[in-house]
C-alpha positions in Angstrom: 132.9 -64.4 -67.7 131.2 -61.1 -69.1 128.2 -62.6 -69.2 127.7 -61.5 -65.2 127.8 -57.8 -66.6 125.4 -58.4 -69.7 122.9 -60.6 -67.1 123.5 -57.6 -64.6 122.6 -54.8 -66.7 119.5 -56.2 -68.7 118.0 -57.4 -65.4 118.5 -54.3 -63.3 117.0 -52.3 -66.7 114.5 -54.4 -66.9 113.2 -54.2 -63.2 113.9 -50.4 -63.3 111.4 -50.3 -65.9 109.2 -52.4 -64.4 109.5 -50.4 -61.0 109.4 -47.1 -62.6 106.3 -48.2 -64.9 103.8 -48.3 -61.5 104.2 -44.5 -61.6 104.5 -44.4 -57.1 105.7 -41.0 -56.5 108.1 -41.9 -54.2 109.9 -44.5 -55.9 110.4 -42.4 -58.8 111.4 -39.5 -56.3 113.8 -41.9 -54.7 115.5 -43.4 -58.3 115.7 -40.0 -58.7 117.4 -38.7 -55.8 120.1 -41.2 -56.7 121.0 -40.2 -60.2 121.0 -36.2 -58.8 123.1 -37.6 -56.2 126.4 -38.5 -58.3 125.7 -35.2 -60.6 128.7 -32.8 -60.6 129.3 -31.0 -57.5 131.3 -29.8 -55.0 133.0 -33.3 -55.5 133.4 -34.6 -58.9 131.3 -37.5 -60.3 134.6 -39.8 -60.2 134.7 -39.0 -56.2 131.4 -39.5 -55.4 131.9 -43.0 -57.4 134.2 -44.2 -55.3 132.0 -43.3 -52.1 129.3 -45.2 -53.5 131.3 -48.1 -54.0 132.8 -48.2 -50.5 129.5 -47.3 -49.0 128.1 -50.2 -51.1 131.0 -52.6 -50.1 130.3 -51.9 -46.5 126.3 -52.5 -46.9 127.3 -55.4 -48.2 124.7 -55.0 -51.5 126.5 -56.6 -54.4 124.1 -55.4 -56.6 124.6 -51.9 -55.6 129.2 -53.0 -55.6 127.9 -54.0 -59.6 126.7 -51.0 -60.3 129.5 -48.5 -58.8 132.2 -51.0 -60.3 130.8 -50.5 -63.9 130.2 -46.9 -63.1 133.6 -46.7 -61.5 135.2 -48.7 -64.5 133.3 -46.0 -67.1 134.6 -43.2 -65.3 138.4 -44.5 -66.1 139.5 -45.8 -62.9 141.7 -48.5 -63.3 141.7 -51.9 -60.9 144.7 -50.6 -58.8 142.5 -47.6 -58.0 139.3 -49.7 -57.3 141.2 -52.3 -55.4 142.9 -49.0 -52.9 139.5 -47.7 -52.3 137.8 -50.9 -51.8 140.4 -52.0 -49.4 139.4 -49.0 -46.9 135.7 -50.4 -47.5 137.0 -54.0 -46.4 138.5 -52.5 -43.2 135.6 -50.0 -42.1 133.1 -53.1 -42.8 135.4 -55.8 -41.4 136.3 -59.1 -42.7 132.6 -59.9 -43.0 133.0 -57.8 -46.2 135.2 -60.2 -47.8 132.4 -62.1 -49.7 131.4 -59.3 -51.2 134.9 -58.1 -52.2 135.3 -61.2 -53.7 132.8 -61.0 -56.2 133.3 -57.4 -56.8 137.1 -58.8 -58.0 135.1 -61.1 -60.0 132.7 -58.6 -61.4 135.8 -56.4 -62.6 137.3 -58.8 -64.1 134.3 -59.5 -66.2 133.7 -55.6 -66.7 137.4 -56.0 -68.2 136.6 -58.9 -69.8 133.6 -56.8 -71.5 135.0 -53.2 -72.1 138.7 -53.9 -72.0 141.6 -53.2 -69.4 141.2 -49.5 -67.6 144.9 -49.8 -66.8 
């Protein structure tokens, strides 16, 4: 199961490198804006990760959900905290979000298998 995490991380890094290698100014600025948006500010980084996770779930972006799940895990969130945040995303997004919620649960389990349990 932890292969899910490694496969996603390797693919994401390889494709991001490929995209950035083309040196497109607009794409580089979007990547930079994304990185800087999750830095400490009026809201702390942990809060921003949960916001990113919930928004990604509502928008039904599985890659984004995986990214924010891993960032949330590394920020020290527990499964209980993440599930509570995802419950809000599911409430706001409606039942169409449930398949993405299933994959999010699967990915969190893979993170715990690979990195250890945060509870």
